C-alpha positions in Angstrom: 16.2 -36.7 4.2 19.0 -34.7 2.4 17.3 -35.4 -0.8 14.1 -34.2 0.5 15.7 -30.8 1.8 17.7 -30.4 -1.5 14.7 -30.3 -3.1 13.1 -27.6 -0.9 16.1 -25.8 -1.2 16.2 -26.2 -5.1 12.4 -25.6 -5.4 12.3 -22.0 -3.3 15.3 -20.7 -5.1 13.4 -21.6 -8.4 10.0 -20.1 -7.3 12.5 -16.9 -6.5 14.1 -16.9 -9.6 10.5 -16.8 -11.4 9.4 -14.2 -9.1 12.3 -12.1 -10.0 11.6 -12.7 -14.0 8.3 -11.7 -13.3 9.2 -9.0 -11.4 11.5 -7.6 -14.3 8.8 -8.3 -16.7 6.1 -6.1 -14.8 8.3 -3.1 -13.7 9.8 -2.7 -17.2 8.2 0.1 -18.8 8.8 2.5 -21.8 9.3 5.4 -18.8 10.7 4.6 -15.8 11.4 6.7 -12.8 15.1 6.7 -11.4 13.5 4.7 -8.4 11.9 2.2 -10.5 14.9 1.7 -12.6 17.0 1.2 -9.5 14.9 -1.1 -8.3 14.6 -3.2 -11.9 18.7 -3.3 -11.9 18.9 -4.6 -8.2 15.9 -7.2 -9.5 18.0 -7.9 -12.4 21.0 -8.7 -10.3 19.0 -11.1 -8.0 18.1 -13.0 -10.5 21.7 -13.2 -11.8 22.6 -14.5 -8.3 19.6 -16.8 -7.9 20.3 -18.6 -11.1 23.8 -19.4 -10.0 22.2 -20.7 -6.5 19.6 -22.6 -8.8 22.4 -24.0 -10.6 24.6 -25.0 -7.3 21.5 -26.7 -5.9 20.5 -28.6 -9.0 24.1 -30.3 -9.0 23.7 -31.0 -5.4 20.2 -32.6 -6.1 22.3 -34.4 -8.8 24.8 -35.7 -6.6 23.0 -36.3 -3.4 19.9 -37.9 -5.1 18.9 -41.7 -4.3 18.6 -41.6 -8.2 22.1 -42.3 -9.8 23.8 -39.5 -11.8 23.1 -41.9 -14.8 19.7 -41.3 -14.1 19.8 -38.0 -14.5 22.3 -38.1 -17.5 20.4 -40.8 -19.3 17.2 -38.6 -19.4 16.2 -36.4 -22.5 13.7 -34.0 -20.7 16.7 -33.7 -18.1 18.7 -32.1 -20.9 15.7 -30.5 -22.4 15.5 -28.8 -19.0 19.1 -27.7 -19.0 19.2 -26.4 -22.6 16.3 -24.2 -21.6 17.6 -22.9 -18.5 20.9 -22.3 -20.1 19.0 -20.4 -23.1 16.9 -18.3 -20.3 20.6 -17.2 -18.9 22.1 -16.3 -22.2 18.8 -14.4 -23.1 18.7 -12.6 -19.9 22.0 -10.8 -20.5 20.6 -8.6 -23.0 18.1 -7.1 -20.7 20.7 -6.6 -18.3 23.2 -4.8 -20.7 20.1 -2.9 -21.8 19.5 -1.8 -18.0 23.0 -0.8 -17.4 22.9 1.5 -20.5 20.2 3.2 -19.5 22.2 4.9 -16.8 23.3 7.0 -20.0 20.0 8.0 -20.9 18.9 11.8 -19.9 16.9 12.0 -17.0 14.0 14.6 -17.6 11.9 15.5 -14.0 13.0 12.2 -12.4 11.9 10.2 -15.6 14.1 7.8 -17.7 12.2 7.2 -21.5 13.5 4.4 -23.0 14.3 4.9 -26.7 11.7 2.9 -28.6 13.5 0.4 -30.8 15.6 -0.7 -27.2 12.5 -1.3 -25.2 10.8 -3.0 -28.1 13.9 -5.0 -28.4 14.0 -6.0 -24.3 10.4 -6.1 -24.1 10.7 -9.3 -26.6 13.7 -10.4 -24.8 12.1 -10.8 -21.4 8.8 -12.4 -23.3 11.1 -15.2 -24.7 12.6 -15.6 -21.0 9.4 -16.1 -19.6 8.0 -18.4 -22.4 10.9 -20.6 -21.8 10.8 -20.4 -18.4 7.4 -21.8 -18.2 8.4 -25.1 -20.3 11.0 -26.0 -17.4 8.4 -27.2 -14.9 6.7 -29.3 -17.2 10.0 -30.8 -18.5 10.9 -31.5 -14.6 7.6 -33.1 -14.4 7.9 -35.1 -17.3 11.3 -36.1 -15.7 10.0 -37.0 -12.6 7.8 -39.2 -13.8 10.1 -41.4 -16.0 9.4 -39.8 -19.3 12.5 -39.4 -21.3 14.9 -41.8 -19.7 16.9 -44.2 -21.5 18.8 -46.8 -19.8 22.7 -46.7 -20.8 
């Protein structure tokens, strides 16, 4: 029963994490009201918190799973999932830094106009995060079906 509850918590956190990333992707525009910028910064902070909680819940799943830790550690799709997740986390640092830097952009009439070069770069980073995130459930599904497991 504990494994099922931990799986549920882990999945709910992953869904919330995905939701925050998609919200960032859609909230981020070249022109932002100060309210939308603040909302974007809060959503980005929630993304970071949720990423940490996903890691904690994932570790708990490995520890308390009926499958042994060796099962996970010897599965190539588990490691692919981990690499993708870490890559999404590292890439997410760039938009976070950008959002924080927007505090220094002049506000005209309650609107922050993002410089074109930093807007395009941040849009690319967000797109990369979304694309990488989409492959994590595929790896999880393949792993759950026993693909990628190499007995020690």
